[in-house]
C-alpha positions in Angstrom: -34.8 45.0 8.8 -31.0 45.0 9.0 -29.0 41.8 8.5 -25.8 41.4 10.4 -23.2 39.1 9.0 -20.5 37.9 11.4 -17.4 36.5 9.9 -15.2 34.6 12.4 -11.5 35.3 12.5 -9.4 32.7 10.6 -7.6 30.3 12.9 -4.1 31.3 13.7 -3.1 27.9 15.0 -2.4 26.5 11.6 1.2 25.3 11.4 3.0 24.5 8.2 4.4 21.4 9.8 8.0 20.2 9.8 7.3 16.9 8.0 7.9 14.7 11.1 4.6 12.9 10.6 5.6 12.0 7.1 9.0 10.7 8.3 7.4 8.6 11.1 4.9 7.2 8.6 7.6 6.3 6.1 9.6 4.5 8.9 6.5 2.6 10.0 5.8 1.6 6.4 9.4 0.3 5.9 9.3 -1.7 9.1 5.9 -3.2 8.1 7.2 -4.2 4.6 10.3 -5.7 6.2 8.2 -7.8 8.5 6.1 -9.0 5.6 9.1 -9.8 3.5 10.9 -11.8 6.3 7.9 -13.6 7.8 4.9 -13.7 5.5 6.6 -14.5 2.2 8.4 -17.6 3.5 5.2 -18.7 5.2 3.1 -18.4 2.1 5.8 -20.2 0.1 5.7 -23.0 2.6 1.9 -23.4 2.1 2.3 -24.1 -1.6 3.1 -27.8 -0.9 6.4 -27.7 -2.6 9.0 -28.9 -0.2 11.9 -27.7 -2.2 15.0 -29.6 -3.1 16.1 -32.2 -0.6 19.8 -33.0 -0.6 21.0 -36.2 1.2 24.8 -36.2 2.0 26.2 -39.5 3.4 28.1 -39.0 6.6 31.1 -41.3 7.1 31.2 -43.3 10.4 34.8 -42.4 11.1 37.2 -39.9 9.7 40.8 -41.0 9.2 43.1 -38.0 9.3 46.8 -38.9 9.0 48.9 -35.9 9.8 52.6 -36.1 8.9 54.8 -33.6 10.7 56.8 -31.3 8.5 60.5 -32.2 8.1 
C-alpha cells in the first residue's frame, strides 16, 4: 500500500512588517505612564494621611501705597 504525503505550500502572506505596531504600542505606553504619573501618584500620596506643610500668611486689611510723582 502506497502512502501519499501532501505538504501544503508555505503561506505567502507573511509580511516583514514596518514596525507601526511597535510605534503605536510605545505611544500608548507613554500616554498610560503619563496618566499614572499625573493622576495616580498624587492621589496615592493624598491617601497617606500626611497633609503636607501648611503655611498661613497674614493678609493686611488695607494696603497703603503712597506714590510720589517723579520730579
